[in-house]
C-alpha positions as CSV (number, residue, x, y, z in Angstrom):
1,M,0.0,0.0,0.0
2,R,3.0,2.3,0.6
3,A,4.2,1.6,-2.9
4,F,0.7,2.3,-4.3
5,K,0.7,5.7,-2.5
6,R,4.2,6.4,-3.8
7,Y,3.2,5.5,-7.4
8,V,0.1,7.7,-7.2
9,A,2.1,10.7,-6.1
10,K,4.6,10.2,-9.0
11,A,2.2,9.4,-11.7
12,S,-0.2,12.3,-10.8
13,L,2.7,14.8,-10.3
14,N,1.8,15.2,-6.7
15,D,-1.9,15.3,-7.4
16,T,-1.7,18.1,-10.0
17,K,-2.9,15.8,-12.8
18,T,-6.0,13.6,-13.2
19,L,-4.9,10.0,-12.7
20,W,-6.7,6.9,-13.7
21,A,-6.4,3.4,-12.3
22,L,-7.1,0.2,-14.1
23,K,-7.9,-2.3,-11.3
24,C,-8.2,-6.0,-12.1
25,D,-8.7,-9.3,-10.2
26,I,-8.2,-12.8,-11.5
27,K,-11.2,-15.1,-11.3
28,K,-10.8,-18.0,-8.8
29,F,-7.0,-17.5,-8.8
30,F,-5.6,-20.2,-6.6
31,A,-8.0,-22.8,-8.0
32,S,-7.2,-21.8,-11.6
33,V,-3.4,-22.1,-11.6
34,D,-2.5,-24.6,-14.3
35,Q,-0.1,-27.1,-12.8
36,G,1.3,-28.1,-16.2
37,V,2.1,-24.5,-17.0
38,L,3.6,-24.0,-13.6
39,S,5.8,-27.1,-14.0
40,K,7.2,-25.8,-17.3
41,I,8.0,-22.4,-15.7
42,L,9.8,-24.2,-12.9
43,E,11.7,-26.4,-15.2
44,R,13.2,-23.4,-16.9
45,R,14.6,-22.2,-13.5
46,I,15.3,-25.3,-11.5
47,P,17.7,-28.0,-12.9
48,D,17.3,-30.4,-10.0
49,A,14.8,-33.2,-10.9
50,N,14.3,-34.2,-7.3
51,I,13.2,-30.7,-6.3
52,L,10.9,-30.5,-9.3
53,R,9.4,-33.9,-8.3
54,L,8.9,-32.7,-4.7
55,I,7.2,-29.5,-5.8
56,G,5.0,-31.6,-8.1
57,R,3.9,-33.8,-5.2
58,V,2.9,-30.6,-3.2
59,T,0.9,-29.1,-6.1
60,E,-0.8,-32.3,-7.0
61,S,-2.0,-32.7,-3.4
62,F,-4.7,-30.1,-4.1
63,S,-8.1,-31.6,-4.4
64,S,-9.9,-30.0,-7.3
65,T,-12.9,-30.7,-9.5
66,A,-10.6,-29.9,-12.5
67,P,-7.6,-32.3,-12.6
68,G,-4.3,-30.5,-13.1
69,K,-5.7,-27.2,-11.8
70,G,-5.1,-25.3,-8.6
71,L,-2.7,-25.0,-5.6
72,P,-3.4,-26.2,-2.0
73,L,-4.9,-23.3,-0.1
74,G,-3.1,-22.3,3.1
75,N,0.1,-24.0,2.1
76,L,3.2,-21.7,2.4
77,T,4.6,-23.1,-0.8
78,S,1.5,-21.8,-2.7
79,Q,2.3,-18.2,-1.7
80,L,5.7,-18.6,-3.3
81,L,4.5,-20.5,-6.3
82,V,1.8,-18.1,-7.3
83,N,4.5,-15.3,-7.4
84,V,6.7,-17.5,-9.6
85,Y,3.6,-18.1,-11.8
86,M,2.6,-14.5,-12.0
87,N,6.1,-13.3,-12.6
88,E,5.4,-14.2,-16.2
89,F,2.7,-11.7,-16.2
90,D,4.8,-9.1,-14.4
91,Q,7.5,-9.3,-17.1
92,F,4.9,-9.0,-19.8
93,V,3.4,-5.9,-18.2
94,K,6.7,-4.2,-17.6
95,H,8.6,-5.2,-20.8
96,K,6.0,-5.8,-23.5
97,L,3.3,-3.3,-22.4
98,K,5.9,-0.9,-21.2
99,V,3.8,0.0,-18.1
100,K,5.7,2.3,-15.7
101,Y,3.3,2.4,-12.8
102,Y,2.2,-1.2,-12.0
103,I,1.7,-2.9,-8.7
104,R,0.5,-6.4,-7.9
105,Y,-0.3,-8.4,-4.8
106,A,-1.2,-12.0,-5.5
107,D,-4.0,-11.8,-8.1
108,D,-4.9,-8.1,-7.5
109,F,-3.2,-5.6,-9.7
110,V,-3.4,-2.0,-10.6
111,I,-2.0,0.0,-13.5
112,L,-1.9,3.8,-13.2
113,S,-1.9,6.3,-16.0
114,R,-3.1,9.8,-16.9
115,D,-4.4,8.4,-20.2
116,K,-7.7,6.6,-19.8
117,E,-7.9,5.4,-23.4
118,W,-4.4,3.8,-23.1
119,L,-5.6,1.9,-20.1
120,E,-8.7,0.7,-22.0
121,S,-6.5,-0.4,-24.9
122,L,-4.4,-2.6,-22.5
123,L,-7.3,-4.8,-21.4
124,P,-7.6,-7.0,-24.5
125,R,-3.8,-7.6,-24.5
126,I,-3.9,-8.4,-20.8
127,E,-6.8,-10.8,-21.2
128,K,-5.1,-12.5,-24.2
129,F,-1.8,-13.0,-22.4
130,L,-3.4,-14.3,-19.2
131,W,-5.4,-16.9,-21.1
132,N,-2.8,-17.9,-23.7
133,E,0.2,-18.1,-21.4
134,L,-1.2,-18.8,-17.9
135,R,-4.8,-20.1,-18.5
136,L,-6.2,-17.4,-16.3
137,T,-9.2,-15.1,-16.8
138,L,-10.1,-11.8,-15.3
139,H,-13.0,-11.6,-12.9
140,P,-15.6,-9.7,-15.0
141,K,-17.1,-7.9,-12.0
142,K,-13.8,-6.8,-10.6
143,V,-12.3,-5.0,-13.6
144,S,-12.7,-1.2,-13.4
145,I,-11.1,2.1,-14.5
146,H,-11.6,5.0,-12.1
147,T,-9.9,8.2,-11.2
148,I,-7.9,8.1,-8.0
149,A,-10.0,11.1,-6.8
150,S,-13.1,8.9,-6.9
151,G,-11.4,6.2,-4.8
152,V,-9.7,2.9,-5.9
153,D,-10.5,-0.3,-4.0
154,F,-7.3,-2.2,-3.5
155,L,-6.2,-4.7,-0.9
156,G,-9.2,-4.1,1.4
157,W,-8.9,-0.3,1.4
158,V,-10.4,2.4,-0.7
159,H,-7.5,4.7,-1.7
160,F,-7.8,8.4,-2.4
161,P,-5.0,10.9,-3.3
162,D,-4.4,12.0,0.3
163,H,-5.9,9.2,2.5
164,R,-7.3,5.7,2.5
165,V,-10.4,4.3,4.2
166,L,-11.5,0.7,5.1
167,R,-13.7,-1.0,2.6
168,R,-17.3,-1.0,3.7
169,T,-17.7,-4.8,3.7
170,T,-14.5,-5.2,5.8
171,K,-15.8,-2.5,8.2
172,R,-19.1,-4.2,8.7
173,R,-17.5,-7.6,9.1
174,M,-15.0,-6.2,11.7
175,L,-17.7,-4.6,13.8
176,R,-19.8,-7.8,13.7
177,R,-17.0,-10.1,14.6
178,T,-15.7,-8.0,17.5
179,A,-19.0,-7.1,19.1
180,G,-18.8,-8.1,22.8
181,L,-15.2,-9.3,22.7
182,Q,-12.6,-8.2,25.2
183,Q,-10.0,-5.6,24.0
184,E,-7.2,-8.2,24.7
185,S,-8.7,-10.8,22.4
186,A,-6.7,-11.8,19.3
187,I,-9.4,-10.8,16.9
188,V,-9.7,-7.3,18.3
189,Q,-5.9,-6.9,18.4
190,S,-5.7,-8.1,14.8
191,Y,-8.2,-5.5,13.6
192,K,-6.5,-2.8,15.5
193,S,-3.3,-3.6,13.7
194,L,-5.2,-3.4,10.4
195,L,-6.6,0.0,11.2
196,K,-3.2,1.5,11.7
197,H,-2.7,1.5,7.9
198,G,-5.4,4.0,7.1
199,N,-7.5,7.0,8.3
200,T,-9.6,5.3,10.9
201,K,-9.9,7.4,14.0
202,K,-13.7,7.2,14.1
203,L,-13.6,3.5,13.3
204,W,-11.0,2.9,16.0
205,R,-13.3,4.6,18.6
206,R,-16.3,2.4,17.4
207,L,-14.1,-0.7,17.7
208,T,-13.0,0.2,21.2
209,K,-16.6,0.9,22.2
210,S,-18.1,-2.2,20.7
211,S,-15.7,-4.6,22.2
């Protein structure tokens, strides 16, 4: 989120220019990773057959309705492997599309530009690459182009030029889950840590009062 804020400042010339954000999310990301494609990517980087075999056993342990698809949820190796997988997309965005302001976290990514039409022109190329090279598709309901001034929903926060606020659904879930809990409880402490990352003074008071 700090990188996002830094990129916004640079791309908008410190908020003196209108800045647009192309925000995308990949549909059913972890369940859609193609194990065969991942294996080929790893083979280009790892020469040791035993390591490749071990990684294969881990990825194949995922139970899916689509054979050869997905990574085991909650497995630490999955967090690493999805970044290896999506590095192919990162390289495409930076070196083929020549995007200067791009940031990705897992399957959420944002591209910033002062040119809205250029952002619109990137979408077909992005969709084509994701499907042809990685067998992934964008979530149709989670693709948007908005100005930063109108707020961009990214990583659970709605980002504006000079501040960020918690997403409404996250806010409601937080208040519901913490109602009646002691301040010392792990859930309350976890949400307090989350609130430190944005403009949340009023919400902090509500959390303290409700728990």
